[in-house]
DSSP file (Angstrom, degrees, kcal/mol; ACC not computed):
  #  RESIDUE AA STRUCTURE BP1 BP2  ACC     N-H-->O    O-->H-N    N-H-->O    O-->H-N    TCO  KAPPA ALPHA  PHI   PSI    X-CA   Y-CA   Z-CA
    1    1 A M              0   0    0      0, 0.0     2,-0.3     0, 0.0     0, 0.0   0.000 360.0 360.0 360.0 139.3    6.4  162.8   17.0
    2    2 A T        -     0   0    0      2,-0.0     2,-0.3     0, 0.0     0, 0.0  -0.875 360.0-165.9-128.4 164.4    5.4  162.3   20.6
    3    3 A W        -     0   0    0     -2,-0.3     2,-0.3     2,-0.0     0, 0.0  -0.957   3.8-170.1-144.5 163.2    7.3  162.1   23.8
    4    4 A Q        -     0   0    0     -2,-0.3     2,-0.2     2,-0.0    -2,-0.0  -0.986  31.7-103.9-150.9 151.3    6.7  161.0   27.4
    5    5 A Q        -     0   0    0     -2,-0.3     2,-0.3     0, 0.0    -2,-0.0  -0.557  39.5-170.3 -74.3 141.2    8.6  161.3   30.6
    6    6 A V        -     0   0    0     -2,-0.2     2,-0.2     0, 0.0    -2,-0.0  -0.934  27.5 -99.4-129.8 156.3   10.4  158.2   31.7
    7    7 A S        -     0   0    0     -2,-0.3     3,-0.2     1,-0.1    31,-0.1  -0.508  19.7-163.3 -73.4 139.0   12.1  157.2   34.9
    8    8 A C    >>  +     0   0    0     29,-1.0     3,-1.7    -2,-0.2     4,-1.1   0.370  63.4 105.8 -98.1   1.8   15.9  157.5   34.9
    9    9 A T  G >4 S+     0   0    0     28,-0.4     3,-0.7     1,-0.3    -1,-0.1   0.872  78.7  48.4 -52.1 -45.4   16.2  155.3   38.1
   10   10 A A  G 34 S+     0   0    0      1,-0.2    -1,-0.3    -3,-0.2    -2,-0.1   0.669 117.1  43.1 -71.7 -15.0   17.5  152.3   36.2
   11   11 A F  G <4 S+     0   0    0     -3,-1.7     2,-0.5    26,-0.1    -1,-0.2   0.454  91.9  94.4-110.3  -3.2   20.1  154.3   34.3
   12   12 A T    <<  -     0   0    0     -4,-1.1     2,-0.4    -3,-0.7    25,-0.1  -0.800  50.8-173.9 -98.5 127.5   21.4  156.5   37.1
   13   13 A E        +     0   0    0     -2,-0.5    -2,-0.0     2,-0.1    -3,-0.0  -0.918  45.6  11.3-118.3 146.0   24.5  155.5   39.0
   14   14 A G  S    S-     0   0    0     -2,-0.4     2,-0.0    84,-0.0    -2,-0.0  -0.063  92.0 -47.6  83.1 175.7   26.1  157.1   42.0
   15   15 A P        -     0   0    0      0, 0.0    85,-0.2     0, 0.0    -2,-0.1  -0.248  58.6 -95.0 -80.9 167.6   24.9  159.7   44.4
   16   16 A M        -     0   0    0     83,-2.6    81,-2.6    80,-0.1    82,-0.6  -0.341  35.8-138.8 -73.4 161.8   23.3  163.1   43.7
   17   17 A H  E     -AB  34  96A   0     17,-2.3    17,-2.5    79,-0.2     2,-0.5  -0.987   2.2-147.0-129.1 138.6   25.4  166.2   43.6
   18   18 A L  E     -AB  33  95A   0     77,-3.2    77,-2.1    -2,-0.4     2,-0.6  -0.913  14.1-169.8-103.2 123.3   24.7  169.7   45.0
   19   19 A G  E     -A   32   0A   0     13,-2.8    13,-2.3    -2,-0.5     2,-0.4  -0.940  11.1-149.0-118.5 111.0   26.1  172.6   42.9
   20   20 A I  E     -A   31   0A   0     -2,-0.6    11,-0.2    11,-0.2    74,-0.1  -0.624  15.5-136.3 -79.5 130.2   26.0  176.1   44.6
   21   21 A M    >   -     0   0    0      9,-2.7     3,-0.6    -2,-0.4     9,-0.4  -0.583  24.6-106.0 -84.0 147.8   25.6  178.9   42.1
   22   22 A P  T 3  S+     0   0    0      0, 0.0    -1,-0.1     0, 0.0     8,-0.1  -0.310  94.4  51.3 -68.9 157.0   27.7  182.1   42.5
   23   23 A G  T 3  S+     0   0    0      1,-0.3     2,-0.0     6,-0.0    -2,-0.0   0.446  72.5 135.6 100.3   1.3   26.1  185.3   43.8
   24   24 A G    <   +     0   0    0     -3,-0.6    -1,-0.3     6,-0.1     2,-0.2  -0.275  25.9 178.4 -77.3 167.8   24.3  184.1   46.9
   25   25 A N  B >   -C   28   0A   0      3,-3.0     3,-0.6    -2,-0.0    42,-0.1  -0.787  51.8 -69.7-149.8-166.9   24.3  185.8   50.2
   26   26 A S  T 3  S+     0   0    0     -2,-0.2    41,-3.3     1,-0.2     3,-0.1   0.515 131.6  42.3 -75.0  -1.9   22.8  185.3   53.7
   27   27 A Y  T 3  S+     0   0    0      1,-0.3    35,-0.8    39,-0.2     2,-0.3   0.528 121.6  22.1-114.4 -12.4   19.3  186.1   52.3
   28   28 A Y  E <   +CD  25  61A   0     -3,-0.6    -3,-3.0    33,-0.2     2,-0.3  -0.989  54.2 172.2-160.1 140.2   19.3  184.2   49.0
   29   29 A S  E     - D   0  60A   0     31,-1.8    31,-2.9    -2,-0.3     2,-0.3  -0.985  12.2-158.2-150.8 146.3   21.0  181.3   47.3
   30   30 A Q  E     + D   0  59A   0     -9,-0.4    -9,-2.7    -2,-0.3     2,-0.3  -0.943  20.6 163.7-121.4 148.6   20.5  179.3   44.1
   31   31 A F  E     -AD  20  58A   0     27,-2.5    27,-3.4    -2,-0.3     2,-0.3  -0.968  27.2-130.5-154.5 166.0   21.8  175.8   43.4
   32   32 A V  E     -AD  19  57A   0    -13,-2.3   -13,-2.8    -2,-0.3     2,-0.5  -0.917   9.5-148.7-120.4 150.4   21.4  172.8   41.1
   33   33 A L  E     -A   18   0A   0     23,-0.5     3,-0.3    -2,-0.3     2,-0.3  -0.982  25.1-174.9-116.9 118.7   20.9  169.2   41.9
   34   34 A S  E     +A   17   0A   0    -17,-2.5   -17,-2.3    -2,-0.5    -2,-0.0  -0.761  54.2  29.5-117.3 162.7   22.5  166.8   39.4
   35   35 A N  S    S+     0   0    0     -2,-0.3     2,-0.4     1,-0.2    -1,-0.2   0.797  73.8 161.3  62.3  34.5   22.5  163.0   38.9
   36   36 A A        -     0   0    0     -3,-0.3    -1,-0.2     1,-0.1   -28,-0.1  -0.699  39.8-146.7 -84.5 134.0   19.1  162.6   40.5
   37   37 A A  S    S+     0   0    0     -2,-0.4   -29,-1.0   -25,-0.1   -28,-0.4   0.721  87.7  33.4 -71.9 -21.1   17.4  159.3   39.6
   38   38 A Q  S    S-     0   0    0    -30,-0.2     2,-0.3   -31,-0.1    63,-0.1  -0.932 100.8 -92.8-128.6 154.9   14.0  161.1   39.8
   39   39 A Q        -     0   0    0     -2,-0.3    41,-2.2     1,-0.1     2,-0.4  -0.518  44.9-121.4 -63.4 129.5   13.0  164.6   38.9
   40   40 A V  E     +F   79   0B   0     -2,-0.3    39,-0.2    39,-0.2     3,-0.1  -0.640  35.7 174.4 -75.7 126.0   13.3  166.7   42.1
   41   41 A T  E     -     0   0B   0     37,-2.8     2,-0.3    -2,-0.4    38,-0.2   0.525  57.3 -27.6-111.6  -9.8    9.9  168.2   42.8
   42   42 A G  E     +F   78   0B   0     36,-1.1    36,-2.6     9,-0.1    -1,-0.3  -0.978  58.7 149.4 176.1 176.1   10.4  169.8   46.2
   43   43 A G  E     -F   77   0B   0      7,-0.3     7,-2.5    -2,-0.3     2,-0.3  -0.981  25.9-118.8 164.7-170.9   12.3  169.9   49.4
   44   44 A S  E     -FG  76  49B   0     32,-2.4    32,-2.6    -2,-0.3     2,-0.4  -0.984   4.9-143.2-154.9 160.1   13.7  172.0   52.2
   45   45 A I  E >  S-FG  75  48B   0      3,-2.1     3,-2.0    -2,-0.3    30,-0.2  -0.988  94.1 -14.5-128.5 121.1   16.8  173.0   54.0
   46   46 A N  T 3  S-     0   0    0     28,-2.4    29,-0.1    -2,-0.4     3,-0.1   0.895 129.9 -56.4  49.1  43.8   16.5  173.4   57.7
   47   47 A R  T 3  S+     0   0    0     27,-0.4     2,-0.6     1,-0.2    -1,-0.3   0.574 109.0 129.1  65.7  13.5   12.7  173.3   57.2
   48   48 A Q  E <   -G   45   0B   0     -3,-2.0    -3,-2.1    20,-0.1    -1,-0.2  -0.890  63.8-117.8 -96.8 120.8   13.0  176.3   54.8
   49   49 A A  E     -G   44   0B   0     -2,-0.6    12,-0.5    -5,-0.2     2,-0.3  -0.259  20.1-131.4 -63.8 139.6   11.1  175.4   51.6
   50   50 A L        -     0   0    0     -7,-2.5     2,-0.4    10,-0.1    -7,-0.3  -0.645  17.4-149.1 -85.3 147.3   12.9  175.2   48.3
   51   51 A K  E     -E   59   0A   0      8,-2.5     8,-2.9    -2,-0.3     2,-0.3  -0.971  17.4-119.1-120.4 133.8   11.5  177.0   45.3
   52   52 A A  E     -E   58   0A   0     -2,-0.4     6,-0.2     6,-0.2     2,-0.2  -0.535  37.1-175.6 -68.3 131.7   11.9  175.9   41.7
   53   53 A A        -     0   0    0      4,-2.8     3,-0.5    -2,-0.3     2,-0.1  -0.438  32.8 -67.9-113.4-169.7   13.7  178.5   39.7
   54   54 A S  S >  S+     0   0    0      1,-0.2     3,-1.6    -2,-0.2    -1,-0.2  -0.356 107.6  25.7 -81.1 163.2   14.5  178.7   35.9
   55   55 A N  T 3  S-     0   0    0      1,-0.3    -1,-0.2    -2,-0.1     3,-0.1   0.795 132.2 -59.7  57.4  35.4   17.0  176.5   34.0
   56   56 A G  T 3  S+     0   0    0     -3,-0.5   -23,-0.5     1,-0.2    -1,-0.3   0.622 102.4 135.7  73.6  12.3   16.7  173.6   36.5
   57   57 A R  E <   -D   32   0A   0     -3,-1.6    -4,-2.8   -25,-0.1     2,-0.3  -0.535  45.1-142.7 -91.5 159.8   17.9  175.6   39.4
   58   58 A W  E     -DE  31  52A   0    -27,-3.4   -27,-2.5    -6,-0.2     2,-0.4  -0.909  12.4-148.5-119.5 151.4   16.5  175.7   42.9
   59   59 A E  E     -DE  30  51A   0     -8,-2.9    -8,-2.5    -2,-0.3     2,-0.5  -0.930   8.5-164.0-124.3 141.6   16.2  178.8   45.1
   60   60 A L  E     +D   29   0A   0    -31,-2.9   -31,-1.8    -2,-0.4     2,-0.3  -0.977  29.8 142.5-124.7 116.3   16.4  179.2   48.8
   61   61 A S  E     -D   28   0A   0     -2,-0.5   -33,-0.2   -12,-0.5     5,-0.1  -0.963  39.9-147.6-148.4 162.9   15.1  182.5   50.2
   62   62 A N    >   -     0   0    0    -35,-0.8     3,-2.0     3,-0.4   -34,-0.1  -0.285  57.1 -88.5-133.3  48.0   13.2  183.6   53.2
   63   63 A N  T 3  S-     0   0    0      1,-0.3     3,-0.1   -36,-0.1    -2,-0.0   0.871  95.4 -42.7  49.6  47.0   11.0  186.6   52.2
   64   64 A G  T 3  S+     0   0    0      1,-0.3    -1,-0.3   -37,-0.3     2,-0.3   0.437 115.4 115.2  83.5  -1.0   13.7  189.2   52.9
   65   65 A K  S <  S-     0   0    0     -3,-2.0    -3,-0.4   -38,-0.1    -1,-0.3  -0.700  77.8 -90.6 -99.0 155.4   14.8  187.6   56.2
   66   66 A E        -     0   0    0     -2,-0.3   -39,-0.2    -3,-0.1     2,-0.1  -0.367  47.2-112.6 -63.7 139.9   18.2  186.1   56.8
   67   67 A L        -     0   0    0    -41,-3.3     2,-1.2    -7,-0.1    -1,-0.1  -0.416  18.4-120.3 -73.0 147.6   18.4  182.3   56.0
   68   68 A D        +     0   0    0    -23,-0.2   -20,-0.1     1,-0.1    -1,-0.1  -0.771  49.0 155.3 -85.8  95.5   18.9  179.7   58.7
   69   69 A M        +     0   0    0     -2,-1.2     2,-0.2   -43,-0.1    -1,-0.1  -0.014  14.1 145.3-114.6  28.3   22.1  178.2   57.5
   70   70 A G        -     0   0    0      2,-0.1    21,-0.1   -24,-0.1    -2,-0.0  -0.480  52.5 -85.9 -67.3 132.7   23.4  176.9   60.8
   71   71 A V  S    S+     0   0    0     -2,-0.2    19,-0.1    19,-0.1     2,-0.1  -0.617 107.9  52.9 -89.6 150.0   25.3  173.7   60.3
   72   72 A P  S    S-     0   0    0      0, 0.0     2,-0.4     0, 0.0    18,-0.2   0.472  82.3-155.4 -73.9 146.7   24.7  170.9   60.2
   73   73 A L  E     - H   0  89B   0     16,-3.0    16,-3.0    -2,-0.1     2,-0.7  -0.764   6.0-142.1 -90.3 132.4   22.1  171.6   57.4
   74   74 A Q  E     - H   0  88B   0     -2,-0.4   -28,-2.4    14,-0.2     2,-0.5  -0.866  17.1-166.9 -97.9 111.7   19.3  169.2   57.0
   75   75 A L  E     -FH  45  87B   0     12,-3.0    12,-2.2    -2,-0.7     2,-0.4  -0.878   6.0-177.1-100.4 123.3   18.5  168.7   53.3
   76   76 A D  E     -FH  44  86B   0    -32,-2.6   -32,-2.4    -2,-0.5     2,-0.3  -0.988   4.9-176.1-121.8 126.6   15.2  166.9   52.5
   77   77 A L  E     -FH  43  85B   0      8,-2.8     8,-2.0    -2,-0.4     2,-0.4  -0.923  13.1-155.9-124.9 148.7   14.2  166.2   48.9
   78   78 A T  E     -FH  42  84B   0    -36,-2.6   -37,-2.8    -2,-0.3   -36,-1.1  -0.975  13.6-148.0-122.0 137.5   11.2  164.7   47.2
   79   79 A G  E >   -F   40   0B   0      4,-2.8     3,-1.9    -2,-0.4   -39,-0.2  -0.646  26.7-110.9-104.1 162.5   11.2  163.1   43.8
   80   80 A A  T 3  S+     0   0    0    -41,-2.2   -40,-0.1     1,-0.3    -1,-0.1   0.741 118.2  51.8 -62.2 -25.5    8.5  162.9   41.1
   81   81 A E  T 3  S-     0   0    0    -42,-0.2    -1,-0.3     2,-0.0   -74,-0.0   0.218 128.8 -93.8 -98.0  15.2    8.0  159.1   41.7
   82   82 A G  S <  S+     0   0    0     -3,-1.9    -2,-0.1     1,-0.3     2,-0.0   0.449  75.5 150.3  91.5   1.0    7.6  159.6   45.5
   83   83 A G        -     0   0    0     -5,-0.1    -4,-2.8     1,-0.0     2,-0.4  -0.324  30.6-153.9 -67.3 150.1   11.2  159.0   46.4
   84   84 A K  E     -H   78   0B   0     17,-0.3     2,-0.4    -6,-0.2    -6,-0.2  -0.956  11.4-176.8-123.9 144.4   12.6  160.7   49.5
   85   85 A M  E     -H   77   0B   0     -8,-2.0    -8,-2.8    -2,-0.4     2,-0.4  -0.994   2.1-172.3-142.5 134.9   16.2  161.7   50.1
   86   86 A Q  E     +H   76   0B   0     -2,-0.4     2,-0.3   -10,-0.2   -10,-0.2  -0.966   5.6 175.7-126.8 144.6   17.8  163.2   53.2
   87   87 A A  E     -H   75   0B   0    -12,-2.2   -12,-3.0    -2,-0.4     2,-0.6  -0.995  24.1-140.9-145.9 144.1   21.3  164.5   53.7
   88   88 A E  E     -H   74   0B   0     -2,-0.3     2,-0.4   -14,-0.2   -14,-0.2  -0.936  23.6-158.2-105.7 118.4   23.1  166.2   56.5
   89   89 A L  E     -H   73   0B   0    -16,-3.0   -16,-3.0    -2,-0.6     3,-0.1  -0.817  17.0-163.0-102.6 133.6   25.5  168.9   55.2
   90   90 A Q  S    S+     0   0    0     -2,-0.4     2,-0.3   -18,-0.2   -19,-0.1   0.542  79.8  12.7 -89.2  -8.3   28.4  170.2   57.2
   91   91 A S  S    S-     0   0    0      2,-0.1     2,-1.2   -18,-0.1    -1,-0.2  -0.981  75.8-111.6-159.4 159.7   28.8  173.3   55.0
   92   92 A W  S    S+     0   0    0     -2,-0.3     2,-0.3   -23,-0.1   -23,-0.0  -0.645  76.1 114.4 -96.6  75.4   26.9  175.2   52.2
   93   93 A T  S    S-     0   0    0     -2,-1.2    -2,-0.1   -75,-0.0   -75,-0.1  -0.914  79.1 -78.9-136.7 160.7   29.3  174.3   49.4
   94   94 A S        +     0   0    0     -2,-0.3     2,-0.3   -74,-0.1   -75,-0.2  -0.422  69.8 145.7 -60.8 135.6   29.1  172.3   46.2
   95   95 A Q  E     -B   18   0A   0    -77,-2.1   -77,-3.2    -2,-0.1     2,-0.4  -0.993  55.5 -92.4-167.4 159.8   29.4  168.7   47.2
   96   96 A T  E     -B   17   0A   0     -2,-0.3   -79,-0.2   -79,-0.2   -80,-0.1  -0.700  33.4-146.9 -79.3 134.2   28.4  165.1   46.5
   97   97 A L        -     0   0    0    -81,-2.6    -9,-0.2    -2,-0.4   -80,-0.1   0.695  19.8-134.5 -82.9 -18.9   25.4  164.3   48.7
   98   98 A G  S    S+     0   0    0    -82,-0.6     2,-0.3     1,-0.2   -81,-0.1   0.614  73.1  70.6  79.6  10.3   26.2  160.6   49.3
   99   99 A G        -     0   0    0    -83,-0.2   -83,-2.6   -14,-0.0     2,-0.3  -0.910  56.1-158.3-150.7 177.2   22.7  159.4   48.6
  100  100 A Q              0   0    0     -2,-0.3   -14,-0.2   -85,-0.2   -16,-0.1  -0.953 360.0 360.0-152.9 161.7   20.1  158.9   45.9
  101  101 A F              0   0    0     -2,-0.3   -17,-0.3   -16,-0.1   -22,-0.1   0.492 360.0 360.0 -63.7 360.0   16.3  158.5   45.7
């Protein structure tokens, strides 16, 4: 048996969704991005780099310094196929992003 990665672009409908995980604070937060047409490979929030965590989660931390979470938050994402997505968030809560790669 063999496998290969394939693009989900043709099969994905609707916008991406941001799901904030419980347990975050002003120094650290974890979240998931779902319904992405491409695998998310990187990004930033207010120019703070996102780090891939386990189980498909993403992490935002600033080496022990308080995070810059002033709203509006600028979310920038990069996809495996070169797609770019930007969203302006009015709060750090779970929400539909209103866009797609």
